N, C-alpha and C positions, 0 to 999 in steps of 0.2 A: 527692203531689208535684205542684205546679202544672204544667199543660201549657204547652208552648211557645206563645207568643202569636202567632197569625196575625192580621195587621192589614190594614185597608183604610180608605180615605176616599172618600166620595161627595160631590162638590161640585156644587151647582146654582149656576150663574153668573147674575148679573143681566144683562139685555140691554136695550139702547136702540136703537130704530130711528129713522132720519132722518125718516120719515113717521109722525107720531103716530097716523094711522089704520091703520097696518099691523098685521097680526096677529103677535103675538110667537111663536106656535107655528110659523107658516110661516117667520118670520125665523130662528128657531132651526134649523129644518130646512135652510134655505138655507145657514146658517153651517156646519153640520156637513157637508152634502153638498159644499160648496166645498172643504173640507179632504180628504175621503175620495176626491174625484174623481181626485186625482193618485196615489193609492196603487195598488200593483200589483194588488191584488184586494180587493174589499169583502166582508167576511165578516159575514153577518147574525147577530144575536143569536138564540139558541134559547130560547124561553120555557118549555120544559119545566121543571118544578120551581119555577115562580114561584107562591108561595102567600102573598100578603101578609096573608091573613086568619087564618093559623095563629097562635095566641096561646100564649105560654109558660105561661099559667095553666091550660092543659089543654083549651081549646075552640077551635073555628073560627068565624070570622064572615065573611060574604060582604059585598062592597060596602064594604070599609073604605077610605075615601079614594079619590080618583080614580086609577084604574089607568093604567099607561103605555099610550098609544095605539099599538097594535102595527103600524099601517100607517105610522107615522112612522119616520124614519131611526133605526136602532139597530144599531150596528156594534161589532166587536171590532178592536182595534189589535194590531200586532205586539209591542208591549210588554206585552201581556196585559190591557190596560185595556178598559173598556167606555165608549163615547162615544155619547150618544143624546139625544133630546128627552124631557124629563120635565116635565109640568105647565107647558108653555110656556117652559121654560128649557133651555138646553144643559147637560147634566150629564156630568161626567167622573168615572168610578169607577176608582180605581187598581187595579192588579193586587194580588194577595195578597203580603204581605211578612212577614218574620220579625224584622226589626229596625226601629227607628224611623228610623234613617238611610236605610235602604232605602226606607221609606215616604215619607220627606221628599223623596227624589230623585224618586219616582214622582209625588208631588203637585206638585212644581215642574215636572216634565215636562208635567203637565196644563195649567199656566199657559202653557207654550210652545205646546202644541197649540191652545189657544184663541187665542193671539196670532197663530199662523200661519193659523188659520181666519178671523180678521178680515181679514188681508191677502188671503187667497184670495177671500173674499166681496166685498171692495172691488173686485177686478178684474172680478167678474161683474156688479156693479151699475153703474148709470149714473153719469155725472160728478157729483161732489159728494155721492154717497150712500155711506153705510157703515153697518155694524152695529158697535156698540160694546159690549164686554163688561166687566163689573165683577166682581171677586171680593169680593162683600159678601153681606149677608143681609137687607137691608131696602130697600124702594123709597121709604121716607119717606111712604108713603100708607096705611100700616096693613097692608101685605103683607110676609110674611117667607118666605124660601126657605132651605133648609138646607145645612149641611155635616155630614154624618153620619159617625160613626166605627163601625168594626166590629171586634169582638174575639172570637175563638173561645175559649171557656172550657169547662171540664169539665162535661159533661152531668150527672154525678152530684151536683154541688153544687146543692142546692135553690135554685130561682129566687128564692124568698122571701128567702133569706139574701143573695143578690146584691143584690136590690132594697133591702133594709134597710141593708146595710153600704156600698153604693156611693154612695148618695144624697148624703151629706154632702160627699163629695169632688167630685161633679159640681156641687153648689151653690157651693162655695167656691173651686174652681179658676178661677172667672171672673177672679180678681184677676190671673192671668197669661195666660189664654186670650182675654180680651176683645179685640175689634177696635175698640172705641170707637164712639160714635154721638152725633151732634148731634141734639137733639130727641128726644122720647119719644112713645110711643103715647098716645092720647088720655086713657086712664085715669090716666096718670102725668104729664100735661103740666105740672102745677104743681110738680113735685118737683125737676126738674133740667134744665138746658139741655144737659148732656153726661152720658152714662153710660158705664160700662165696657164693656158688651156690646151687641151688636145683637139678640140672640135672647131674652134673659131675660124681657122683658115679655110675650112670646107664650106663656109656659108657664102652664097653668091647672090641671093635675092632677099628683098624685104619681106615678101609675102608670096605664098604659093602652096601647091598641093604635094609636091615631091618630097621624098625623105632620103633618097639614095643618090640623087643628082640634082644640080641646081638648087641646093638646099636653101630653104627660106628661114628667116628669123622667126616669122609667124607662119605656122603650118595651118592650112585651111581644111584638113581632113575633118569631116563631119560625121562621125559615128558615135552617138552618145552612149550606146549600150545601156540605155535607160529610156524612160518616157521622153520621147523627142519633143513633145509640146512644152515640157518643163525644163529640160536640161540640154545644155551643150557641153560636149567633152572637149576641152581645150587640150590639144595634143602638142606638147612642147618638146622640141627636138634639139635645143641648143646646148643642153647641159652635158657636163662630163660625168663619167661613172666615178663616184667618190668612194674611197675607202674610209676617209675621215667621217666619223659620226657627226661632228659639229658642222662640217661642210654640207652633208646631206640635210641636216636639220634646217640650216639657213637657206639652202637652195630651194627646198620645198616650202618651208615655213614663211620665208619672206615673200615668195611668189603667191602663196595662198592669201596672205594678207593684202598684197597689192591688188589681187583680183577681187577681193571683197570690197576694197576701196573703190575700184572701178564700177562694180555693181551698184554701189550706193552713191555714185556720182561725185566721188571725192576728188577726182582729178580733173573735173571739167574746167576749172578756173586756173589750172597750172600751165606752164609753158615748157614742160619737160619732154619736148619732142626733138629728137636728133635730126640734124639737117641731112646727114649721110649715114644711116644706120649700119650698112654693110661695111663701109670703110671704118666706122667706129668700132665695129665688132672685131675686126682684125687689129686695129691699133691698140685697143685695150689689152688684148692678149699679149702683145709684144712689148708693152710698156711696164717694165719691172719697177720703174720709179713710182708708178701710180699717179703721176702728176701731169701727164700729157693732156692738154685742153681739147675738149670735144665741142664742136660748134652746134648750138641749138638753132632751131628755126627762128627764134626770136632775136638771134644775134649774140646772145650771151654765150660765154665759153666757160665750161666747167670740166674738171677732170672726172674720171669715173668715180673716184673716191668722194669728191664733192657732190656729185649727182646722187650717189647712194646716200650720202648724208641728208640731202633734202628729202629723198623718198622716206628715209627712216623717220625724220621729224614729222612728216605728213602722216606716217603710220601711227606715231604716238598720239597725234591730235585726233586721228580717227578713233583710236582706242578710247580716248577720253570722251568722245561724243557718242560713239555707236557701240562700244564694247567689243569683245572678242569672241562672242558666241559662235560666229561662223567658222571658227577654227576648231570646233568640236569640244574643246575643253579650254576655258579661259586661262587656266593655270599654264597650259602648254603655250598658249598665246603669249603670256608674260615671259615664259622662258625664251621664246623666239625673239622677242624685243630685247631682252637683256643680253642675249648672245649677239644679236645684231649690233647693238651699241658697243659691246666689248670688242668685237672683231674690228669694227670700223675705227675705233679709238686706237687699237694696237697697230692697224695698218697705217694710220696717220703718223704715229710716233716711232714705232720700231717693229716693222713687219717680221723681223727675225725672232721676235718673242713668241710668234705663233708656230714655231718649228715643230711643236708636238700637237698642233691644233688643226691646221689646214694642210691639205695634200700638197699644193704647189709650193708652199713655203718649206715644208719638211723636205721635199725632194730637192729643192734648190739649195738648201743649206748643206745637205750631205754631199751633194755633187760639187758644190763650190769648194767645200773643205777638201774633197778628194782631189780636185784639180790643183789646189794650192799645195797639197802635200806631195803630189807626184809631178808637178810642173807640167801639166797638160791642159788642154782646153776642153770645152764642152763638146767639141767634135771628135774627141777620142772615143774609139769603139768600146773601151771599157766603161765609159760613162753611159753610153747607149745601153749597154748590158745592165747597168745599175737601174736605169730607167725602167726597163722591162721587169727586172727582179722586184722592184717596188710593188708591182701589180700581181705578182705570182701568188696564186691562191693555195699553193702547197705550203702547209704550216712550217715545214723545215726549211723552205727556200725563201719565204716572204720577207723582203726587206722592210716592208711596212710594219710587220709584227715585231721587229727588233727595236723600233724607235720609241716605244712607250707612249704611243699616241693617246690623247685624251678621249675618254669614252663617256657616254651618257646612259648606256644600258648595262645591266648585269647579264652575265652569260646565261643564267637560268631563263631569263625572259627571251633571249635569242633562241635557245634550244627549244623552248615550248613553241615558238613561232614556226618551227620547221614542220610540225605536225598539226598544230591547232590554229584554226582560223581566227581572225579578229572578231570580237564579239559585238561590234557596233554597226555592222553593215550586213547586207544580204550574203556576204562571203561566209558568214557563220552558218547559214542554212545550207549553202552549197557544200562547204567542207564537212559539216556534220552528217549530211546525207551520204557523202562518200565514205565516211567512217562507219556509219551504222548499217548501210544497205549496199555494200560494194558490189554484190552480185546482181542487184536489181537496177542500179543506176547504169544506164547504157552510155550516155554522153552528157556533156555539160558545156555551157559557155557562160559569159558574164551575166546574161539576163534570163536564162532558163536552164532547166535540167530535163533530160528525157529518161523515163523509167519504164521498166518492163513489169507489168502486173501479172504475167503468166498467161496472157491471152491478148489477141489482137484487138485494137492497135496499140502501139506504144503510146504512152501518155507524156505530154510535155507540161511541165510545171513552170509557168512564167514567173519571172522575178524582175519586173520592170522598175520597181521602186528600190533604189539601193539602200534606203533607210528602213525597209521592212525585211523581215527574215533575220533580224538581230537576235542575240541571246535573250534579251528582254522580251522579244516578241514571240519566239518559237521554242525556246529551250524546254519548257514544260511540255509542250505539244510533242516534241520529238521523244522525250522521255516516256511518254505514254503510248508511243507507237512502235510495236515490235517489228513490224514489216512496213514496207513502202506502201502496200495495199491499204493498210490502216491509215497511213498518213494521207494518201490521196482521198480516202473517204472523209477524213476529218477536215480536209481542205475544201470539201464540197464537190469532189469528183473531178 
């Protein structure tokens, strides 16, 4: 039986500084420090159990990609999220969630955190200076930064099976997860002026450990941040950073469902294996018709839309046989399936009907209309400026906010998620401890917090099970403990 999916998103935001000579790393630090300065207590991130060189194929490598610079700001928020500088970008990592709607609220909360960070930084800078943040994945100069997804899956399922059976979904889901992009990387510059995704062109390998070079479709980093004998954290690096709530729902929701199907052996008898996944990754992103055939190992040829249709039908059959309990809330699972069907149907008949639903369609429609109105092409610098403005998180400048895009959450839910942790995972315990005992919590990470009881040594409270420490599990206990000393005593020392 598939495990309950524990979900998370890590978003690296684009940053623009008023002074082109400024250092983006120090700018990102200033941005985050401006935000955390007004918090009751700043809790540092604990780097214990950070092992980016652990590989799911059974070996360790040192020096894999640039590591996080530990002297830079790296903090934990009361909603259970991590907020820090990563590779010269501000990064917001959501708390752990058990439903996609919970995760969507946490992701939207991250946008508000960055919006408030910009406002706080502007007050600290001189007149006319500001730091601008974009929720996108490409700087237009050949550099890409990620929006990574995390899914806890059953450790007993062989990694090779996950890699083989998940790849076709990651390649073809671009048709609804893409954020859209004007201009292509140099290798593809003659193929299209607009493509569906911002990330696809940067992928060069089918499988591997890297995240910043030779990027693989299946990433093998093996850091579960949980009980390693039970869980594997699948670190997915192929997705775009979406502003569309529907796109985020489908990106994470469909992938959670497919992984549940893999855990339960539901793909063992299918032939949904691409012959050339990397080439297909690029082709799908450049195929605005959604009709280009992709060759499978079996010899069949299916478009990305057709392949997604087969995966969707398999997901419905899985729902009928196994149910949707692994998605945290079966009602949310039904929402995922209904949205999946609606989007695939619309992409088949009239993609433009999704102009207020999917990021890439919304962006393409307004840019195409602009080009027709002004008699220019997608290579016009004004169109590139529109592309960037779509992702601008400043409310008064955001093109996305002017389009009346479809939403799934009310603003009260998003506002609450800025300060309150999800109630269904250990993030509740982490976030509530930070709220209640800010002067006694010294540091925290995903699977433990370190507290000061007023005497040596500091105490570490482990949280290896992501489904313990929930509101149902510890809310009453926390209410009964006025100090962290009482809490540690009640937990058994």
